[in-house]
N, C-alpha and C positions, 0 to 999 in steps of 0.2 A: 796467224802467221803473216809476217810482213816481209815482202821481198822487193827487189827493185834493181834498177840499172844505175851504175856508178860511172860517171864520165864528166868531161869538162863542159861540153856543150851538147845538150840533148833535145833541143827544140824540134829536131827532125824525127824523133823516135816515135814509132808506133807500138813500142813494147807494152805500155799499159793496156792498150786496146787488145792486142794479141793475147796477153795474159788473162784478160777478163773472160775470154772464151775458153781458156785452158783449165781453170779451176776456181775454187772459192777462196781466194786469198787476195790481200792487198798488194798491188805492184806499183811502186813509186819511182819516179825519176829523181835521182840524187845527183844533181848538177852542182859541181863545186870546183874551186881552185885547188891546184896541186898541194899547196901547203896545208889544206884542211883535211886531206885524205887520211893520213895516219891516225889522227884523233877520232875521225868519224869511224874508221874501222875498229878502233879500240872501244869506243863508247856508243856507237850508233845503235839505233833500235831497228834491227833487221835480223831475219833468220837466214836469208840467202841473198846473194847479189850476183848479177851479171856485171861484168866490167868491160868497158869499151874505151875508145880513144880518149886520152893518151895514157891510160893508167894500167895497162896490162902488165907492164914490167915494174912499175912503181909499187904495186900492191904485194909483190912477192915477199919482201922482207917483213911485211905486216902479218903474214900468215904464220901460225905456229907450226904448221906442217903443209907439205905439198904432195899431191899425187906424183907418182913416178914420172908421168908424162910432163906435168907442169914443171917438175924439177929439171928434167932433161932439156926442155925448151927454154925455160927461164921466163915464161909468160903465163899469166893466169887470167881466165875470162869468167870463171865461176867461183864464188866463195860461199862456203856454208859455215854457219855458226853452230858449233857442237853444243851439247847440253851443258858442258862445263864452261862455255863462253869462248873457248878458243876457236880460231879460224883455220879451216883447211881450204887450200886453193887447188883448183882443178883447171885443166885445159881441155874444154870440150870442142874448141874450134878445130882441133886436129881431126876428130871424127867427122865433123861437118864438112871440112874441105876434102878429106879423103872420099867421103860419100859423094860429094859433088863431082869429083873427077871420075869416079866409077860410073855414076849415073850418066855423065856426058860421054862416056866411052873414051876418055883421054888417058893415055899412058905416057908418063914422062920418062920411062926407062930408056937410058942411053941418049936422051935428048938434051939439048941446051935449053934451059929454062931461065927466063929473066923475071925477077921479082922487083917491082917498083915499091920502094919504101923500106924502112929498116926498123920499124917499131915492133910491138908485140905480135900483131897479126902476121907480119913478115917472118918473124922467127918461127911461127907455127907452120906457115906455108912452106918455108924452106925445109923444115923437118920432114913434112909429108913428102915433098918432092924428092929429097935426098933418100928417104926410106924406100921410095919406089924406084930408085936408081937414076934419078934425074941429075944433070950437071947444072948447078944453080949459080947464077950471078945476081947479086943484089945491087940495085941502083938506088942511090940516095943523093941528097943534096951535096954531100961532101965525100971525099975519097976518090980513089982511082977510077971507079965506075960511077959516073954521075950523069945528071940530065943533060949536061953540055956535050957529052960524048956518047950518047945513047946509040948513035948510028953504028958504033963498033959492034953492036949486038943485033944487027938486022938479020942475022942467020938463026936467031932463036926460034925454036919450034913452039914454045909456049911463053906467053906473057901474062903475068898475074899482077894486078894492081892492089896493093895493100895500103895505099895512101888514103887520106880522107877526101880526096878529090871526088866530087859528085855526091857527097853526103849531105851537103847543106844547100 
């Protein structure tokens, strides 16, 4: 079984090392440009993939089907190749972020929550926060709420960074 991580830049990833402790399978970094992703998903040699920046939204139309959560959020971070060769996309980030909030004892219910970034991870974080009753504002480079006027949101109870800042 061959699995791996799909992303644009993966030099920082410890995923192959982590997966070497989890089981007896090959885990490869699939670093590629955006234009190569659809063909790779159609014809690549893999049984399963994790998907990271910036492809969590890009891979959605490449999947034959989506789990309900991935469909609702519009972002996929896990892809499984079925026996018939078709791909199903999942969003396991939802459970991961939800678990992190619970473990930290953080409840966003009724609170203003600011999410930095507007990519696939942001969509997932926003879904979790909204499902838990948080009032969410997304900050991105463009739009009414952006990094130039971030001070308007100094009253936020929770700040979540979903940008790639700090990853490289």
